[in-house]
C-alpha positions as CSV (number, residue, x, y, z in Angstrom):
1,M,-19.4,-42.5,5.0
2,S,-22.6,-42.1,3.0
3,N,-24.3,-40.0,5.6
4,Q,-21.3,-37.6,5.6
5,L,-21.5,-36.8,1.9
6,P,-24.2,-34.1,2.2
7,C,-22.2,-32.4,5.0
8,L,-19.0,-32.4,2.9
9,F,-20.8,-31.2,-0.1
10,F,-22.4,-28.3,1.9
11,L,-19.0,-27.3,3.3
12,L,-17.4,-27.4,-0.1
13,L,-20.2,-25.2,-1.5
14,I,-19.9,-22.7,1.3
15,T,-16.1,-22.6,0.8
16,I,-16.4,-22.0,-2.9
17,L,-19.0,-19.2,-2.3
18,L,-16.8,-17.5,0.2
19,L,-13.8,-17.6,-2.1
20,L,-15.8,-16.2,-5.0
21,F,-17.2,-13.5,-2.8
22,G,-13.8,-12.5,-1.5
23,G,-12.2,-12.7,-5.0
24,Y,-14.9,-10.5,-6.4
25,Y,-14.4,-7.7,-3.9
26,T,-10.6,-8.0,-4.1
27,Y,-10.8,-7.6,-7.9
28,K,-13.4,-4.8,-7.8
29,Y,-11.6,-2.6,-5.2
30,K,-8.0,-2.7,-6.2
31,K,-5.9,-0.5,-4.1
32,I,-3.6,1.8,-6.0
33,N,-0.4,2.4,-4.0
34,I,2.2,4.5,-5.7
35,L,5.3,4.9,-3.6
36,A,7.6,7.8,-4.6
37,S,11.3,7.1,-4.6
38,C,13.1,9.0,-1.8
39,Y,16.4,8.6,-3.5
40,H,15.1,10.2,-6.7
41,M,13.9,13.2,-4.7
42,G,17.5,13.7,-3.4
43,G,16.7,12.4,0.1
44,K,17.7,9.5,2.4
45,C,15.7,7.0,4.4
46,L,16.4,7.7,8.1
47,E,14.7,7.1,11.5
48,L,12.4,9.9,12.5
49,E,14.6,11.1,15.3
50,N,17.6,11.3,12.9
51,C,15.8,13.3,10.3
52,E,17.4,16.8,10.6
53,D,16.2,18.0,7.2
54,H,12.6,18.3,6.0
55,Q,10.5,15.2,6.2
56,S,8.9,14.2,3.0
57,K,5.1,14.7,2.8
58,L,4.8,12.1,0.1
59,L,4.3,8.3,0.6
60,T,7.8,7.0,-0.2
61,T,9.6,3.7,-0.4
62,C,11.1,4.4,3.0
63,V,7.9,3.1,4.5
64,N,9.0,-0.4,3.6
65,K,12.0,0.0,5.8
66,R,9.9,1.7,8.6
67,K,11.8,4.9,8.2
68,V,11.0,8.4,6.9
69,C,12.3,10.2,3.9
70,C,14.5,13.2,4.7
71,V,14.9,15.7,1.9
72,K,17.2,18.7,1.7
73,E,14.9,20.9,-0.3
74,T,11.2,21.7,-0.1
75,E,8.9,19.6,-2.1
76,D,7.0,22.1,-4.2
77,K,8.2,20.4,-7.5
78,H,7.2,17.0,-6.1
79,L,3.7,18.1,-5.3
80,E,2.8,17.9,-9.0
81,Y,3.8,14.2,-9.0
82,S,1.5,13.5,-6.0
83,E,-1.5,15.4,-7.5
84,E,-1.1,13.4,-10.8
85,Y,-1.6,10.1,-8.9
86,G,-4.3,11.4,-6.6
87,E,-2.2,11.5,-3.5
88,V,-2.7,14.4,-1.1
89,P,0.3,15.2,1.0
């Protein structure tokens, strides 16, 4: 058991360093993901083949359901929202 202590200490040290390294880069490069609400744009979440109206160019909450946002009107007024948060449709 006494000859295994240096190996265990080394593995513990490597594990702590890897966790600190990963935590640093996770904290430094936070991903900002703003999902627009399809419902508030007057649309519905549908499958791509069932989307008869215009497909939304914004990243919407329909992505969580693996569907696309179908809106009845053009999205000119919603483009200001996307430019405000740095999203490019």
